[in-house]
Wavefront OBJ file of the C-alpha trace (Angstrom):
o trace
v 13.756 -7.442 21.568
v 16.360 -8.229 18.809
v 17.595 -4.864 17.749
v 18.839 -4.377 14.522
v 22.451 -5.999 13.831
v 24.945 -6.312 11.066
v 25.091 -9.644 9.463
v 28.783 -11.165 9.973
v 28.641 -14.610 9.322
v 29.980 -15.425 5.250
v 28.491 -17.963 3.667
v 30.194 -20.705 1.592
v 29.830 -20.181 -2.123
v 27.970 -24.190 -3.204
v 28.869 -25.338 -7.089
v 24.774 -23.863 -8.284
v 26.579 -20.336 -8.142
v 25.328 -18.290 -11.355
v 28.405 -17.024 -12.748
v 27.998 -13.020 -12.796
v 30.152 -13.506 -15.972
v 27.446 -14.815 -18.066
v 25.602 -11.427 -17.396
v 25.150 -8.537 -20.047
v 28.404 -6.024 -19.026
v 25.752 -2.710 -19.260
v 23.953 -4.470 -16.777
v 26.982 -5.499 -14.043
v 28.219 -1.891 -14.614
v 24.750 0.094 -14.055
v 24.389 -1.755 -11.036
v 27.953 -2.289 -9.802
v 28.047 -6.420 -9.396
v 30.217 -8.749 -8.799
v 30.297 -12.640 -8.097
v 31.258 -12.261 -4.524
v 27.851 -9.375 -3.478
v 29.964 -8.595 -0.301
v 27.467 -5.786 0.192
v 24.967 -8.534 1.117
v 26.956 -9.145 4.403
v 26.653 -5.601 5.072
v 22.787 -4.768 5.187
v 21.952 -4.500 8.591
v 18.603 -5.977 10.000
v 15.347 -4.941 11.049
v 14.269 -4.974 14.861
v 12.144 -8.374 15.851
v 10.043 -8.260 18.685
v 8.163 -11.118 20.926
v 5.273 -9.840 22.555
v 3.655 -12.183 25.016
v 0.045 -12.614 24.248
v -1.378 -9.501 27.065
v 1.179 -7.682 25.289
v -0.318 -8.250 21.990
v -3.799 -8.752 22.428
v -4.995 -5.759 20.484
v -1.766 -5.334 18.289
v -2.273 -1.812 17.401
v -1.756 -0.496 21.021
v 1.171 -2.844 20.713
v 2.475 -0.932 18.086
v 1.665 2.754 19.508
v 4.429 1.471 21.833
v 7.157 0.157 19.986
v 6.823 2.881 16.974
v 9.337 4.994 18.338
v 11.756 2.257 17.888
v 10.549 0.409 14.859
v 9.899 2.967 12.164
v 13.505 4.446 12.140
v 14.120 1.036 10.415
v 10.901 1.436 7.929
v 10.042 -2.013 8.877
v 10.416 -4.601 11.659
v 9.120 -7.994 12.291
v 7.252 -9.223 14.936
v 6.797 -13.044 16.179
v 3.289 -14.268 16.767
v 2.326 -15.512 20.397
v -0.324 -17.372 18.647
v -0.489 -20.364 16.907
v -2.561 -21.339 14.128
v -4.486 -25.082 14.986
v -5.629 -25.067 11.486
v -2.679 -24.969 8.954
v -3.535 -22.600 5.756
v -3.477 -25.710 3.589
v -6.588 -26.800 5.491
v -8.384 -23.868 4.860
v -7.713 -23.104 1.402
v -8.752 -26.668 0.340
v -11.125 -27.682 2.600
v -12.865 -24.282 4.535
v -13.188 -22.441 1.073
v -13.822 -25.237 -1.406
v -13.276 -24.729 -4.511
v -10.090 -22.093 -3.923
v -8.275 -21.218 -7.358
v -6.069 -18.145 -8.585
v -4.110 -16.876 -11.378
v -0.502 -15.896 -11.453
v 1.535 -13.475 -12.708
v 5.319 -14.453 -14.716
v 7.941 -12.651 -13.401
v 11.209 -12.510 -15.571
v 14.002 -12.711 -13.246
v 16.302 -10.069 -14.710
v 17.272 -6.559 -13.838
v 16.654 -3.955 -16.464
v 18.238 -1.222 -18.426
v 15.386 1.011 -17.705
v 15.095 2.999 -20.615
v 12.693 3.167 -23.530
v 13.507 0.040 -24.706
v 13.813 -2.137 -21.971
v 11.437 -1.402 -18.842
v 9.851 -4.257 -16.553
v 6.612 -5.517 -17.118
v 4.709 -8.830 -15.463
v 1.781 -10.902 -17.421
v -1.069 -12.805 -16.042
v -0.264 -16.327 -16.257
v -3.837 -17.843 -18.085
v -3.778 -20.882 -16.180
v -5.742 -21.476 -12.700
v -3.970 -22.984 -9.639
v -5.432 -24.336 -7.187
v -3.280 -24.121 -3.305
v -1.698 -27.782 -4.071
v -1.241 -27.449 -7.762
v 1.086 -24.572 -6.717
v 2.471 -26.287 -4.387
v 3.508 -28.874 -6.098
v 5.206 -27.146 -9.324
v 6.889 -24.762 -6.827
v 8.651 -27.874 -4.878
v 9.527 -29.669 -7.902
v 11.677 -26.348 -9.492
v 12.832 -26.069 -6.256
v 14.196 -29.717 -5.845
v 15.349 -29.775 -9.838
v 17.214 -26.461 -8.789
v 18.666 -27.115 -5.428
v 18.672 -30.358 -4.494
v 22.459 -31.275 -4.919
v 23.318 -28.541 -2.211
v 23.805 -29.319 1.076
v 24.265 -25.607 2.739
v 21.152 -23.626 1.773
v 21.294 -20.569 3.957
v 19.327 -17.464 4.163
v 22.618 -15.509 3.180
v 23.521 -17.841 0.264
v 19.714 -17.404 -1.485
v 20.345 -13.858 -1.050
v 22.813 -13.724 -3.326
v 22.064 -16.437 -5.266
v 18.883 -14.323 -6.635
v 20.878 -11.553 -7.036
v 23.138 -14.192 -9.421
v 19.480 -14.427 -11.253
v 18.610 -11.230 -11.477
v 21.631 -9.495 -13.046
v 21.958 -13.150 -15.652
v 18.239 -12.537 -16.559
v 17.030 -16.140 -17.608
v 14.924 -17.806 -15.315
v 11.024 -17.622 -14.995
v 8.839 -18.084 -11.639
v 5.315 -17.632 -10.986
v 4.005 -15.426 -8.366
v 0.287 -15.340 -7.009
v -0.182 -12.215 -5.814
v -3.436 -9.988 -4.876
v -5.446 -13.088 -4.561
v -8.800 -12.082 -3.070
v -9.242 -14.202 0.487
v -7.913 -15.564 3.187
v -5.930 -18.305 5.038
v -7.070 -17.510 8.654
v -9.574 -20.182 9.993
v -13.218 -19.876 11.339
v -12.839 -22.863 13.313
v -13.814 -21.651 17.174
v -10.802 -23.206 18.395
v -7.936 -22.195 16.490
v -6.355 -19.570 19.007
v -4.833 -17.201 16.630
v -7.890 -17.004 14.273
v -9.981 -15.877 17.233
v -7.221 -13.456 18.283
v -6.980 -9.646 16.982
v -3.857 -10.855 15.402
v -6.378 -12.144 12.482
v -5.848 -9.900 9.863
v -9.528 -10.052 8.339
v -10.092 -8.250 12.271
v -7.286 -6.072 12.250
v -8.448 -3.310 10.073
v -11.683 -3.254 12.431
v -9.989 -2.977 15.647
v -11.106 0.518 17.550
v -7.701 2.053 16.826
v -8.004 1.131 13.188
v -8.572 4.426 11.462
v -10.035 2.610 7.851
v -12.855 0.837 10.631
v -14.234 4.256 9.675
v -14.432 3.479 6.231
v -18.688 2.082 4.957
v -17.163 -0.187 2.435
v -14.123 -2.717 1.886
v -11.605 -2.518 -0.193
v -9.431 -5.705 -0.851
v -6.321 -5.086 0.010
v -6.837 -2.365 2.168
v -9.562 -3.041 4.408
v -9.597 -6.532 3.430
v -6.751 -9.108 3.063
v -5.486 -10.685 0.209
v -3.042 -13.744 -0.221
v 0.297 -13.792 -1.952
v 1.414 -17.240 -2.639
v 5.075 -17.530 -4.068
v 7.602 -20.196 -5.226
v 11.122 -19.692 -5.208
v 12.722 -15.780 -6.220
v 9.122 -14.983 -6.311
v 9.775 -11.184 -6.664
v 7.772 -8.478 -4.967
v 9.211 -4.866 -6.211
v 10.106 -2.128 -4.540
v 7.209 0.342 -3.594
v 5.043 1.818 -0.984
v 1.834 1.262 0.111
v -1.349 3.236 -1.386
v -1.760 6.593 -0.099
v 1.673 5.816 2.231
v -0.845 3.614 4.897
v 0.883 0.875 7.356
v 0.990 -2.548 5.981
v 0.733 -5.760 7.772
v 1.690 -9.186 6.663
v 1.881 -12.272 8.050
v 3.520 -15.651 6.791
v 1.260 -18.753 7.354
v 3.658 -21.577 6.014
v 6.379 -22.575 3.562
v 9.768 -21.158 2.761
v 11.563 -17.755 4.348
v 11.071 -14.547 2.470
v 13.949 -11.764 2.482
v 12.402 -8.589 2.839
v 13.874 -4.985 2.076
v 13.062 -1.702 3.754
v 13.999 2.080 4.011
v 12.694 4.472 6.452
v 10.272 7.010 5.673
v 12.005 9.498 6.474
v 14.601 8.350 3.640
v 11.416 8.239 1.073
v 12.749 11.174 -0.994
v 16.427 10.315 -0.823
v 15.553 6.717 -2.560
v 13.327 8.444 -5.158
v 16.533 10.821 -6.354
v 18.308 7.406 -6.310
v 16.046 5.599 -9.224
v 16.091 8.578 -10.597
v 19.647 9.723 -10.876
v 20.894 5.595 -11.580
v 18.275 3.780 -12.009
v 16.113 5.435 -14.681
v 16.843 6.952 -18.359
v 15.828 10.696 -18.384
v 13.167 9.000 -21.623
v 10.986 7.207 -19.406
v 10.121 9.580 -16.555
v 7.146 11.918 -16.487
v 6.904 15.460 -16.511
v 4.181 15.943 -14.465
v 6.404 13.938 -11.805
v 8.924 16.863 -9.518
v 10.826 13.954 -8.393
v 10.417 12.192 -11.600
v 10.295 8.659 -10.583
v 7.543 8.390 -8.278
v 5.222 7.694 -11.247
v 7.013 4.600 -12.382
v 7.982 3.200 -8.890
v 4.080 3.310 -8.555
v 3.841 0.656 -11.496
v 5.202 -2.267 -8.494
v 7.684 -3.488 -10.848
v 11.040 -1.869 -10.350
v 13.461 -4.240 -8.855
v 17.466 -3.004 -7.895
v 19.809 -4.145 -5.751
v 20.326 -2.327 -2.091
v 23.734 -2.050 -2.913
v 22.979 0.788 -5.065
v 21.113 2.763 -1.936
v 23.892 1.594 0.162
v 26.222 3.482 -2.311
v 24.637 6.495 -1.659
v 23.928 7.144 1.810
v 19.776 5.862 1.895
v 19.459 3.760 4.607
v 18.334 0.053 3.155
v 17.306 -2.896 6.273
v 16.527 -6.416 5.686
v 14.334 -8.830 7.464
v 13.685 -13.085 6.925
v 10.521 -13.884 7.788
v 9.797 -17.193 9.240
v 6.220 -19.251 9.385
v 4.415 -17.642 12.421
v 6.322 -13.869 12.006
v 4.149 -10.434 10.984
v 6.363 -8.259 8.894
v 5.086 -4.405 9.709
v 6.337 -1.760 6.842
v 5.639 1.988 8.163
v 4.346 4.712 6.334
v 6.104 5.868 3.487
v 8.618 2.943 3.433
v 9.709 1.647 0.634
v 10.179 -2.226 0.649
v 10.800 -4.929 -1.381
v 11.658 -8.503 -1.019
v 11.605 -12.181 -2.595
v 10.800 -15.447 -1.591
v 13.188 -18.474 -0.413
v 13.254 -22.140 -0.652
v 13.681 -24.690 1.529
v 15.481 -28.323 2.772
v 13.715 -29.785 5.790
v 16.449 -32.682 7.484
v 14.483 -34.921 9.622
v 15.221 -35.292 13.173
v 18.451 -36.872 13.638
v 16.335 -39.693 15.930
v 14.660 -39.779 12.723
v 17.516 -40.611 10.907
v 18.842 -43.033 13.863
v 15.541 -45.218 13.859
v 15.790 -45.558 9.788
v 19.637 -46.502 9.884
v 19.162 -48.864 12.709
v 15.963 -51.151 11.729
v 15.943 -51.012 8.010
v 18.655 -53.607 7.195
v 16.251 -55.670 10.139
v 12.834 -54.893 8.325
v 14.955 -56.180 4.944
v 16.830 -58.758 6.073
v 19.415 -57.514 4.085
v 23.040 -55.508 4.342
v 22.282 -52.332 2.921
v 25.452 -50.739 1.776
v 26.402 -47.072 1.770
v 25.343 -46.478 -2.016
v 22.075 -47.526 -0.757
v 21.472 -45.199 1.995
v 22.324 -42.433 -0.396
v 18.431 -43.029 -2.112
v 16.696 -43.214 1.323
v 14.956 -39.319 1.361
v 16.749 -37.723 4.739
v 14.809 -34.151 3.763
v 11.400 -32.653 2.487
v 11.553 -30.079 -0.086
v 9.818 -26.418 0.545
v 10.042 -24.496 -2.422
v 6.704 -21.881 -2.115
v 5.383 -20.205 0.818
v 1.898 -18.467 1.356
v 1.575 -15.297 2.912
v -1.127 -12.695 3.696
v -1.154 -8.916 4.151
v -3.509 -5.908 4.954
v -3.235 -2.398 5.372
v -3.650 -0.444 8.534
v -3.887 3.253 9.745
v -3.942 4.405 13.214
v -3.321 8.353 14.652
v 0.099 9.053 13.379
v -0.710 8.214 9.712
v -2.143 11.405 9.202
v 0.599 13.345 8.213
v 1.833 10.927 5.958
v -1.402 10.887 4.451
v -1.783 14.627 3.516
v 1.624 13.855 2.527
v 0.398 11.480 -0.094
v -2.811 13.259 -0.649
v -0.672 15.940 -2.365
v 1.666 13.813 -4.295
v -1.268 12.158 -5.788
v -2.575 15.918 -6.944
v 0.753 16.450 -8.421
v 0.566 13.566 -10.543
v -3.369 13.839 -10.702
v -3.526 10.311 -9.707
v -7.136 8.562 -8.583
v -7.358 8.486 -4.933
v -8.065 5.167 -2.976
v -8.830 6.597 -0.106
v -11.249 9.357 1.387
v -9.020 11.121 3.381
v -10.608 14.555 3.715
v -13.656 12.111 5.090
v -11.498 9.511 7.293
v -9.605 12.849 9.080
v -12.764 14.740 9.322
v -14.667 11.869 11.186
v -11.499 10.643 13.226
v -11.654 14.247 14.895
v -15.104 14.662 15.529
v -14.713 11.452 17.312
v -11.926 12.532 19.103
v -13.253 16.060 20.120
v -16.567 13.954 21.995
v -13.793 11.624 24.115
v -12.738 12.330 27.198
v -9.758 13.594 26.621
v -6.743 13.484 28.817
v -4.406 16.404 29.304
v -1.147 14.301 28.564
v -2.845 12.561 25.268
v -1.351 10.172 23.281
v 1.185 10.979 20.631
v -1.384 9.425 17.494
v -4.457 11.421 18.996
v -2.102 14.803 18.416
v -1.410 14.333 14.290
v -4.923 13.930 14.131
v -5.348 17.091 15.835
v -2.561 18.851 14.237
v -3.821 17.697 10.915
v -7.255 18.270 11.205
v -6.526 21.863 12.246
v -3.969 22.531 9.522
v -6.617 20.961 6.675
v -9.118 22.946 7.812
v -6.828 26.191 7.940
v -6.184 25.559 4.443
v -10.002 24.972 3.706
v -10.941 28.120 5.777
v -8.249 30.695 3.886
v -9.793 29.151 0.629
v -13.094 29.754 1.439
v -12.767 33.514 2.913
v -11.328 33.911 -0.680
v -14.391 32.526 -2.676
v -16.354 34.173 -0.058
v -14.544 37.646 -1.227
v -15.172 37.065 -4.601
v -19.355 36.599 -3.840
v -19.232 33.323 -5.025
v -22.376 31.438 -4.100
v -22.667 28.973 -1.170
v -25.023 25.829 -1.282
v -25.482 22.449 0.501
v -24.560 19.476 -1.188
v -26.383 16.427 1.016
v -24.833 14.121 3.494
v -25.466 11.190 0.974
v -23.562 12.661 -1.492
v -20.443 11.242 -0.122
v -16.998 12.037 -1.273
v -16.530 12.967 -4.692
v -13.446 12.894 -7.334
v -11.842 16.724 -8.301
v -11.703 16.845 -12.015
v -8.732 18.539 -12.232
v -6.302 16.502 -9.993
v -8.363 14.120 -8.863
v -8.575 15.548 -5.096
v -10.584 13.528 -2.868
v -13.670 16.527 -1.712
v -15.710 15.246 1.444
v -16.412 19.098 3.168
v -16.437 20.679 -0.086
v -16.060 21.094 -3.444
v -16.463 24.087 -6.656
v -19.076 23.075 -9.067
v -21.074 25.193 -12.380
v -24.425 25.350 -12.564
v -24.863 24.675 -16.122
v -22.460 22.364 -17.359
v -21.873 21.015 -13.516
v -17.963 20.899 -14.223
v -16.177 20.212 -10.713
v -13.243 20.780 -8.991
v -11.702 20.925 -5.409
v -11.060 23.829 -3.573
v -7.467 24.115 -3.824
v -6.991 25.313 -7.382
v -6.687 29.593 -8.394
v -9.501 30.889 -8.542
v -9.822 34.584 -10.013
v -13.082 34.518 -11.969
v -16.740 32.556 -10.725
v -17.518 32.221 -14.332
v -17.221 28.592 -16.132
v -15.791 28.767 -19.447
v -19.914 27.719 -20.360
v -20.466 30.639 -19.110
v -22.410 28.982 -16.221
v -21.793 30.292 -12.600
v -19.623 29.104 -10.190
v -20.831 27.760 -6.458
v -19.467 26.356 -3.407
v -21.380 23.183 -2.400
v -20.685 22.051 1.128
v -22.037 19.250 3.130
v -25.039 19.544 5.178
v -22.806 18.693 8.285
v -20.130 20.913 7.549
v -20.859 22.899 11.218
v -20.273 19.931 13.074
v -16.697 19.805 11.653
v -16.626 23.939 12.043
v -17.214 23.553 15.532
v -14.319 20.873 16.058
v -12.165 23.037 14.736
v -12.887 25.798 17.038
v -12.761 23.336 20.144
v -9.210 21.941 19.260
v -8.443 26.059 17.808
v -8.490 26.849 21.354
v -6.269 24.678 23.071
v -4.022 24.914 20.241
v -1.064 26.545 19.498
v -1.945 27.299 16.307
v -3.486 31.337 14.981
v -7.084 32.454 15.523
v -8.131 32.604 11.735
v -11.449 34.233 10.548
v -14.656 32.845 12.245
v -15.081 29.902 9.327
v -19.117 29.480 10.554
v -19.239 33.332 9.373
v -18.195 32.836 6.436
v -19.973 29.916 5.478
v -23.267 32.238 6.460
v -22.462 35.146 4.069
v -21.680 32.735 1.553
v -25.034 31.066 2.053
v -27.156 34.345 1.615
v -26.401 34.362 -2.150
v -27.586 30.962 -2.645
v -31.377 32.236 -3.906
v -29.730 34.528 -6.468
v -28.834 31.687 -8.249
v -30.693 29.550 -10.238
v -30.019 25.628 -10.326
v -30.864 23.583 -12.807
v -29.562 21.152 -15.169
v -30.947 19.501 -18.866
v -31.284 16.343 -18.936
v -32.840 15.313 -22.568
v -34.743 18.709 -22.641
v -36.365 18.721 -19.286
v -35.551 20.685 -16.679
v -34.518 19.478 -13.363
v -33.538 20.584 -9.478
v -29.984 19.850 -8.402
v -30.004 17.239 -5.889
v -27.207 14.796 -6.431
v -27.929 11.218 -4.581
v -25.253 8.514 -3.262
v -23.755 7.171 -6.603
v -25.042 9.447 -8.867
v -24.218 11.329 -11.878
v -25.608 14.445 -12.591
v -24.334 15.483 -16.446
v -25.322 17.850 -19.276
v -24.630 16.315 -22.285
v -22.442 18.645 -24.652
v -21.788 16.305 -27.708
v -23.634 13.248 -29.290
v -20.295 11.443 -29.670
v -20.243 8.238 -27.724
v -16.783 7.124 -25.924
v -16.653 3.843 -23.637
v -15.800 4.214 -19.885
v -15.397 1.326 -17.702
v -16.516 2.402 -14.726
v -16.555 -1.360 -12.698
v -14.903 -4.433 -13.419
v -16.298 -6.160 -16.200
v -18.753 -3.463 -16.553
v -18.705 -1.316 -19.655
v -21.369 1.335 -21.014
v -22.345 4.138 -23.389
v -21.645 7.551 -22.016
v -21.534 10.822 -23.323
v -18.189 13.291 -23.071
v -18.661 15.112 -20.160
v -21.083 13.115 -18.363
v -19.546 11.954 -15.689
v -19.813 15.024 -13.254
v -21.024 14.495 -9.512
v -19.695 11.232 -8.688
v -19.648 9.397 -5.441
v -16.633 8.119 -4.110
v -15.398 5.005 -6.261
v -16.542 1.696 -4.053
v -15.212 -0.639 -6.126
v -11.840 -3.344 -5.647
v -8.385 -1.830 -5.979
v -8.579 -3.881 -9.361
v -11.289 -2.397 -10.477
v -10.118 0.983 -9.819
v -6.730 -0.009 -11.812
v -8.994 -1.174 -14.698
v -11.590 1.372 -14.533
v -10.738 4.443 -13.177
v -13.064 7.720 -14.196
v -11.512 9.793 -16.860
v -11.999 13.383 -17.467
v -13.559 14.561 -20.295
v -14.203 18.353 -20.049
v -12.072 20.454 -21.086
v -12.688 23.330 -18.189
v -9.888 24.233 -16.607
v -9.556 26.828 -13.322
v -5.724 26.102 -12.824
v -3.684 23.740 -10.799
v -2.216 25.735 -7.883
v -2.498 23.858 -5.107
v -3.131 26.153 -1.530
v -2.694 23.064 0.893
v 0.660 21.992 2.450
v 0.267 19.107 4.614
v 2.149 19.436 8.424
v 5.734 19.053 7.551
v 6.543 15.568 9.715
v 8.973 13.217 8.127
v 9.102 10.189 10.826
v 7.071 9.371 12.922
v 9.841 8.925 15.430
v 10.416 12.463 15.348
v 7.192 13.463 16.920
v 7.985 11.031 19.804
v 10.893 12.222 22.181
v 13.445 9.400 21.542
v 16.960 10.063 20.785
v 17.632 9.354 16.546
v 20.356 6.454 15.560
l 1 2 3 4 5 6 7 8 9 10 11 12 13 14 15 16 17 18 19 20 21 22 23 24 25 26 27 28 29 30 31 32 33 34 35 36 37 38 39 40 41 42 43 44 45 46 47 48 49 50 51 52 53 54 55 56 57 58 59 60 61 62 63 64 65 66 67 68 69 70 71 72 73 74 75 76 77 78 79 80 81 82 83 84 85 86 87 88 89 90 91 92 93 94 95 96 97 98 99 100 101 102 103 104 105 106 107 108 109 110 111 112 113 114 115 116 117 118 119 120 121 122 123 124 125 126 127 128 129 130 131 132 133 134 135 136 137 138 139 140 141 142 143 144 145 146 147 148 149 150 151 152 153 154 155 156 157 158 159 160 161 162 163 164 165 166 167 168 169 170 171 172 173 174 175 176 177 178 179 180 181 182 183 184 185 186 187 188 189 190 191 192 193 194 195 196 197 198 199 200 201 202 203 204 205 206 207 208 209 210 211 212 213 214 215 216 217 218 219 220 221 222 223 224 225 226 227 228 229 230 231 232 233 234 235 236 237 238 239 240 241 242 243 244 245 246 247 248 249 250 251 252 253 254 255 256 257 258 259 260 261 262 263 264 265 266 267 268 269 270 271 272 273 274 275 276 277 278 279 280 281 282 283 284 285 286 287 288 289 290 291 292 293 294 295 296 297 298 299 300 301 302 303 304 305 306 307 308 309 310 311 312 313 314 315 316 317 318 319 320 321 322 323 324 325 326 327 328 329 330 331 332 333 334 335 336 337 338 339 340 341 342 343 344 345 346 347 348 349 350 351 352 353 354 355 356 357 358 359 360 361 362 363 364 365 366 367 368 369 370 371 372 373 374 375 376 377 378 379 380 381 382 383 384 385 386 387 388 389 390 391 392 393 394 395 396 397 398 399 400 401 402 403 404 405 406 407 408 409 410 411 412 413 414 415 416 417 418 419 420 421 422 423 424 425 426 427 428 429 430 431 432 433 434 435 436 437 438 439 440 441 442 443 444 445 446 447 448 449 450 451 452 453 454 455 456 457 458 459 460 461 462 463 464 465 466 467 468 469 470 471 472 473 474 475 476 477 478 479 480 481 482 483 484 485 486 487 488 489 490 491 492 493 494 495 496 497 498 499 500 501 502 503 504 505 506 507 508 509 510 511 512 513 514 515 516 517 518 519 520 521 522 523 524 525 526 527 528 529 530 531 532 533 534 535 536 537 538 539 540 541 542 543 544 545 546 547 548 549 550 551 552 553 554 555 556 557 558 559 560 561 562 563 564 565 566 567 568 569 570 571 572 573 574 575 576 577 578 579 580 581 582 583 584 585 586 587 588 589 590 591 592 593 594 595 596 597 598 599 600 601 602 603 604 605 606 607 608 609 610 611 612 613 614 615 616 617 618 619 620 621 622 623 624 625 626 627 628 629 630 631 632 633 634 635 636 637 638 639 640 641 642 643 644 645 646 647 648 649 650 651 652 653 654
């Protein structure tokens, strides 16, 4: 393993340098920029690991062995022990015939981040093939750097920030492309290994294997095809998941990473020094999270260094993985590269060319002999994953999503309960691994909060009823929190919320009765909780099973019915259905899935199963609440206070 270190080498600046004096003075002052960019040499590198094939046989098991050290940096680099026999170009042009994609247009510039100057990426309407994008990218790089003879990674990094400061150039970036460049050829050792990102999310240690559907980019990889200075802005992964990015081919990438324990410091810097007050969301306690979630914010890391926020970097080459840890903010850009011919090839050219051509070549003639090839593009692939030590971070992410009323992508409560039940049935050793312990801690903390809320509702004499297991996870109409085990619903207007809201009355604003709906298999969850609780240091709580039984005795006193076009029907929600009562005749348009719109009525979506469409569809067509029944928004759930994965392991902190 190569430990994190300082970049001590200094760079000779070539004639292609962009003069910082051409930038807007306000940008230079805001981001503390100069021509020398000395801070580039001061950023430490993240750790690099070189496992053997045996060690990397299960990448997630190997990751757990390096997590105590690597998580302190936010990112790390792993050199793959396997080599691809089938190049990405062959996979995307031959194995996947007809492969095409659209690219985002990125304006390379630093923004003022006020009401008049915010970043936005536009989608180019033209479709590229792998070959056409590569040709375009190589041509753009050759036009920019052909005269330069010393193009190091440090040089390109400084030149990138000069270009961002000047704010003139435009680049294309193919991001979030459906597909994979891992070969299906049985003779390809990389494609047949667990290092194939199509396989990794389904490994036995990955929590995402418990999902019953695919989410592109999260449970199935996406491609990222870039050119010189294509940029991915500062962001964290959805739900603070891990991510793994494999570099298939082409020019290197520079990555910046901030450890998860410093995420709050990162957001404070963005709030205080990047964003103007007029563009910040009043709903966001930290003020900056909502804007950062748009993934359009790019600023130089020197701002972080000046305010004591740790930042590390990696230069990713083809055949290497980059891992980002939970809640680690990261960003980066693509390089270009001149590949010089080997010395023996140059010797052969200069030795035999005169003989072949029967003439003596002049020095000027040799200048026209191409001694290098140009690579101005690259192709990478990424996917998310989660292991047991992610759950505390997932709880923190759920809390942040609820505060912003942001639609969830993963059913956290469902994954936590399923993982805990599986763990309770396994033969756990007395000295169990740290990830399993973190699953138990997260599960006990979550069920403790849920049990407290259930007892409060029981004391209010709330009737309990079963919700079929086929209902799946639903989404709270107030805070968008996922609700798997239980939710609170009205038996008249069918407005529904999660249980983590303050409730003082069981009467809905429509005069209906509020009922606690429980999953049919909640008893299995209760048994798992009691089993874990007996072996833990958690305080003993009133029996949750007894609470549920008391609530169920009131069920028969409530008349369950709904009106649909004037008829009476029993409430038996099924998977993927919505039960509603038409309150108004006014029609509205609601996009439920990509390229699919239908007419519906206000108050229509009531018991909606957890959305199973892609990430893109969720961005474009999230469910919207149109009701006015608000029960309050005082969240009762508080996730475990674990700030860094490394903190849980008994290892020293740098």
